[in-house]
C-alpha positions, -999 to 999 in steps of 0.1 A, spaced: 0 0 0 14 34 -10 13 61 17 6 97 9 33 123 13 15 136 44 14 101 59 51 96 52 58 130 68 40 120 99 54 85 100 90 86 89 106 120 94 101 131 130 95 166 116 60 170 131 51 171 168 38 137 181 2 149 186 0 162 150 16 130 136 -7 108 156 -37 128 143 -26 123 107 -18 86 111 -53 81 126 -67 94 94 -78 128 105 -63 155 83 -56 187 103 -56 221 86 -26 224 62 -16 256 81 -9 235 112 14 213 93 31 242 77 36 260 110 51 229 125 76 226 97 85 263 98 90 262 135 112 232 132 133 249 106 136 280 128 147 259 157 173 240 136 187 272 122 190 287 156 209 256 170 233 256 141 240 293 143 246 291 180 269 261 178 305 274 178 316 242 160 293 248 131 311 257 99 301 285 76 287 259 52 266 245 80 252 279 88 246 287 51 227 254 46 206 260 77 198 295 65 188 281 30 166 255 46 149 282 67 143 303 36 129 273 17 105 266 46 93 302 46 89 303 8 70 270 9 48 283 37 40 314 17 32 293 -14 8 271 6 -9 300 23 -12 317 -11 -31 287 -24 -53 281 7 -60 316 19 -49 333 51 -41 310 80 -64 311 110 
């Protein structure tokens, strides 16, 4: 059986909070804005950890910044298609 991308996000990645992942895996689709906010928050946290780590290289910091930019651009694209988040 093929899993949807959202199911795989909830099941395999650890990118979503447990309560949100459990809801998705139970078959209840939360508003897409909740998923987007969880991913953006995770990207912000990861970027802050990398920047604050004195052992991070400039490339590590650049990659974390690019990932954060992609998260925000993706969020803007999703919100643009679904309307304003609540």
